[in-house]
N, C-alpha and C positions, 0 to 999 in steps of 0.2 A: 384923444387918449394915448398914453405911451405904449399901449399894447391892445391887441384884439383877441378877445377870448376864443378859445378853440375847445370844443367839447367832443372828445372821441366817444365811440359807443361804449368801450370798456370804462371810460371815466364816468359816464352817466350811470351805468349799472353799479359801479363801485360806490358812488355817492348815494345811490338809492339804498344799497346794502348798509352803508354807514348810518343813514337816516333811520332805517328799520332797527338797527342795533341801538340807537339812542332811544327810540320809542319803546323798545323792549325793556331797557334799563329803567326808564321812567315808569313804565307799567309795572315792573317787578317790585319797585320800591314801595308801592302802595299795597302790595299783597304779601302778607307774611308767609304764606305757604310756598310762595315762589322765591322770595328773598332769603328765607331761612337757610336753604342748602347753599346758596351762593355766598352767604356770609361765612359759612364753613370754609369755603375755598379761600376767601380773603384772610381768614384768621390763621391759616397755615403759612409759614414762611415760604415754603416752596411755591405755593400758589400765588402769593403776593409778588414774589420776586419774578416768577415766570410771567406774570401779567404785566409787570413793568417793562420787561425786555420785549415781550410781544407788542406792547403798546408803542414802544419806540420804533419797531419795524413797521407797524401799521401807520404811524405818523409820517414816516419817510415815504411810504406808499401814497398817502394822501397828498403830500407836497408834490410828489412826482406825477400825480394825476391832475394837477391844475395846469392845463396847457394854454398857451397863448402864442400869437404871432407878434414879435417885437416890432415897434415902429422904426422905420429907417431914419437914421440921423439926418440925412440930407433931404428928407421929405419936406414939402412945402407946408407951412402952417395953415394954409387955407384948406387944403385937402390932404388928409393924412394918407401916407403910403406905408404899408406894412410888409415886412419880409415874409417870404414863403416858408422860412424855417420855423418849425414848431418847437418851442421850448417849454419847460415847466418851471414852477417856482423852485424846485430843487436845483435845477440847472443854474438859476440865478445865484443861489447860495454857494454853489460849487463852481462859480465862474472860472477861477484860476485853474482848477484841475481840468475843467472842460475845454478851455481854450489853449492851454499850454501843451501843444502837441509837438513831440520831438520827431526826429527823422526815422528812427526804428527802435529796436530793443535797447533798454537800459535797465540795470538792476535796481532793486529797491534802495532809495536814498543815495543813488549814485550821482556823480557829477560828470561822468563821461559815458559815451556810448559803449555798448557791450562788444561790438565788433570793430576791428581795425579798418581804417580806410587809407587810401593813398593821398598824402597831402604834400604839395610842392614846398620845398625848402628854399631858404634865401639864396643858396648857391645853385639853384635850378634843378637839384636832384629831387627824387620822389622818395618818400619814406612812409612806412605804415605806422600809424599812431592811433590812439583812442581819442577821438575828438571830443571837445567839451560839449555838454548839452546846451541847447538853446535857452532852456528855462531852469532845469534842475541845478540848483547851486550856482546859478549864473551871477549872483551878487557877491560871490567870493573871489578875491583876487588870487589867493593861493589855496585851492581846495584841499590839497593833500595835508596841509597843516591846520587849516582853519575849520574844516568841515565838522569834526567831532565836537569842538567847542560850540560852534554855531548851532548844531542840532540840539545840544544840551540846553542852550539858552532858549531856543524856540520851545522845547518841551516844558521848561520852567515857566515861560510866558503863558503857554496853554494851560498849565495847571493853575496858575494864578487867576486867569480868566474864569476857569471852571469853579474855583473856590468862591469867587465873588458871586457868580450866578447861583451856585448851590446855597450859599448863605442867604442871599436875598430871597430865594424861593422858599426856604424853610422858615425864614423870618416872617414872610407873609402868611405861611400856613400856621405858624405858631400864634400870630396875631389874630387870625380868624378863629382859631381854636380857643384862645383866651376869651374872646367875645362870646363864644358859644357856652363855655363852662363858667363864665363870669369869675375868672381868677386873674391875678396879675400875670404878666407875660413870663416872668421867671418861674412862677409856680406852674403855669400851664405847660412850659417847656419841660419841666421836671416830670409832670404827670404824663405828657405826651410820649416821652422817651423812657418811661419807667418800665421795669420788667413785667409788672402786672397789667400792662396795657392790653386791651382786648385784641388789638390788631398788631402785627409785627412791624411797628413803625421804624424801629432801628434797622431792620433788614431792608425795608423800603428806602430809608435814607441812605444807607450804604450803597445800595444798588443804583439809585439815582445819581449819587456822587461819582460812582465809577463810570456810568454812561456819559454823564456830562463831561467828565475829564477826558474820556476817549474821544468824544466829539470835538471838544475844544482843542486838544492836542493835534488831532487829525487835521482840523481846519487850519491851524497855525502852521504846522510843519508842512502840510500838503500845499500851502501857498508858495513854498520855496523849493520843495523837493517832491519827487514822485514816491509816495509812501510804499507802494507795491510795484514800483518800476513802471515801464511802458511795454506795450505789445509790439507786434511786427510793424504796424503803421504809426507807432509813436504815441498812441493814446494812453492816457493814465489808467492803469489797471484798477487802482482804488476807486476811481470814479465809475468805472464799468461795474465793479462789484456792488457799489451803492445803488446804481441805477437798476441793477438786476433784482433788487428787493421788491420793486413794484410788480415785476412779472411773477415772482414766486408767490406773493400775497394774492394777486389776482387769480392765479391758477387754483389756489386753495379755497378762495372765497366764492368766485363766480361759478366754479364747478359745483359748489354746494348749493347755490341757488337753483341750478338745473336739476340736481340729483334729488333734493329733499321733497319737492311736491310730488314727483313721480313715485318715489319710494314710500312715502307716507300714505298716499291715496291708494295705491295698488296693494300695499301690505295690509292696510286696515280692511279693505274690501275683501281680499282673499281670506283673511282670518275670520271675518264677521259673517259674510254671506255664505261662504262655503259653496258646495255644489258645483255647478258649471262655471260660476264666476271664479272660484278657486282654481278649477282646472285650466281655464283660459289664461289666467295670470301666471300660474306655474309653467304652463307651456311657453309663455312669452319670455320669462326670465331664464328658463332652462335653455331655450333656443339661443338667446343672446349670449349666455355663458359658454355655449358650445363653439362660438366663433372666436378665434384667437384675437385678443384685444389689440395687439400690435398691428395685425393685418388690417383690422377694421379702421384703426386710427390712420394708418398709412394710406389706405384707399380713400378715406374721407379728406385727408389733407391734400392728396393728389387732385381730387375733384375741385377743391377750393382753389388750388393753384391754377388749374385749367380755366376755371371761371374768371379769375382775376386777370389771367393773360389775355382772355378773349374780350374782356370788358375794362381795359385800362382807362378808358375815359371816365369811368365812375369813381376813380380814386385820384384825388388831387395831389397827393404826396406819398412818399415811401412810408411815412409814419402811419398814415391812414391805412395803407395796404397791409403793413405789419400788424396794425391793430385789428383788422378784420380776421387775419389768420389766428391771432391770439384768441379772439372771441370764439372762432370755430373750434379751436383746440379745447377751450373750456366746455363748449357744448358737447363735443365728442367724448371727452373724459366724463362728463356728467351722465351721458347716455349709457356709457359702458360701466359705470361704477355704482349704479343705484340698486343692483340686484342683491348684493349682500345685505344691505339695510332692509330691503323689502322682505327678505326671508326672516330676518330677526323680528320685524314687526308683525309679520303673519303669524309666527309662533306665539308671540306675546298676546296678540289679539285672540288667538284660540283660547288661551288661558283666561283672559279677561271676560270673554263671552260667557263663561260659565260661572262668573262671580254672582253672588246673591243680589247685589244692588243692580246688576244688569238684568237679572231675571225679574226683579221686582219692577223695574221700569218697563219691561216688556209686558208684564201682567197688568200694569196700569194703563196700557194702550199708548205709550210713548212711541212715536214713529222711529223706525230703524235709523233713518238719517240723523235724527236728533240724538239718539243713543250713541251713535258712532262719533258724532262731533263733540257732544257735551260730556260723555262718560268714558268712552274708550280711548280716544286720541290723547286727551290730557294725561292719562295714566300710563302712556308709554313714551311720553316726551323725554323722560330721563334717558331712555335708550337712544333716542335721536341725538340728543346733545352729546352724550358720551361717544357715539359713533362718529359724529362730525369732528369732535376734538381729536379723536384718534386717527381719523382719515386725513386730516389736514396735512400732517407731515408726510404721509404717503403720497399725496398729490404733488407736494413740492418736489419730492424725489423723483416722481414720475416725469415731471417736466424736464429735469436734468437728464434722465435716461433717454427720453424721446428726442430731445435736442441733440444728444450725443450721437444718435443714429440718423440724424437729419430728417426726422419727421415731427419735430416739435415746433417751436415758435419760429418766426421768420428770422433768417440770419441777420437782418438789420436790427432786430430787437435785442436789447441788452438782457441777457439771462445767464444764470450760472451754467446751464446746460451748454449754451453756445461758447462760453468761456472754456469749459472743460473740453468741448469738441475741438476748439482751436488749439488747445494746449497739447493735443496728441502729437502733432508734428514738432512742436516746440520742445517737448521732452526729449526728442531724438537729436537735438542740436548739441554742439560742443563749443562752448560750455552750455550746460543745460539751462533752459529758461523755465524755471520752476514756479515763478511767482504768480502767473495767471491761474494755474491749477490751485495753488495754495490759497489765493484770495477767494476764489469761488468756494473752495472747500470750507474755509473758516466761516464765511458768512452763512452758508447753507447749513453747516453743522450747528452753529449757535441757534438759528431759527428752528431747526428740527428738534434739537435737544430740549429747548424750553417749551416747544409745542407739545412734546411727549410728556414732559414733567407736568405741565398744566393739565394735560388730558388725564394723567393718573390722579391728580387731585380732584378734578371734576368728577371722575368716575367714583372715587371714594365718597364724595359729598352727595352725589345725586342717586347713586345706586341704593334702592331701599333696603336691600339685604345688608350692605355694609353699614348704612346709616342706622339700621335697627340694632346692630350688634354693638354700637358705640355706647 
């Protein structure tokens, strides 16, 4: 085989979560009472556009979670030998940006280093000059005159590639739609993009076109230049920002896996059984809330670091070591963030417990466990989904803050928090190295913005009080 698959712990959990998401979608499609509110989400332009953007981020995280060891080129054909380096499918797509490492800092789309170095001249003297980059614009003979025209041509090429992909994609969608509605392709296209269409197809088409264009232009231009420049060790900043997407998505999703079972179980039990059960659960989350979250996270991360230092033989590579730390950070954030949802579910269960259908089920002798699972929990799931959607962006920002104060993910892990942390000293340079901070801010801002927009649409669609007033 040309590669040897590698499955990290976070990869396995992420794929399990993806499989559960697919199962939920298939399950919801067959049940009108579940699919109806979600159709409201997709019928709104804000919800559809936000979902397209979030799906793009999620797809990048999936590609970056498919890890493998590449086969060595000089290996024998009889017995394959694989490299110790762990790569992902995303790394393969971004090979030029990953492998084109410069000496040190360079500005976005630059052809020369940011700092001057002493270079010997023909007459034997030394002169300070800005040396040419090894890869950025290396194909240009006269970069001062040819760079602008070359970048424009590369952008045009990227736009043409994007237009071809976009047209092919929507041609296939239109063909499938024409088979479904049993119309000619021209009539089906008119109906698909008409203003009275049930779903905002035009908004989705424009959004996908913009995303495909950005991806295409970035890949074309990024193969010849460094889009966001390079950092202190010469690595491409745009590549680092893209690789950080997986960390942000994992922080938001894996933390949810840890948080939800605890919050749902304890919140439902506290509100339904009351008495000493309620007292114990209240004491538990009140005590946990009284501990400063940052101190608890810092202490937990320190314990993990000590364990890994004392058991280095258990970790085959730095990637696996960083993956364990990322997993523990998700666990710690999940343990410290379930209390708010638990309180909400406890209050909602108090109200549901007094409803007439619950009283009737109790009078007919239905067991408390069955009432709790079949009648109470399904009726507060809208609160769970709304809270998860709202908390996702907060967890992404939490990773950036924790990494900024050195108690987040491992320094070897690509994350926006690590990029911001490293940019602190770079902002004090002269000239200012602003592109690392800007790249992290832009990618994190887009993810958090559309996560919040999607959360608002989900809240309006799933909240019974808002849905009932429409």
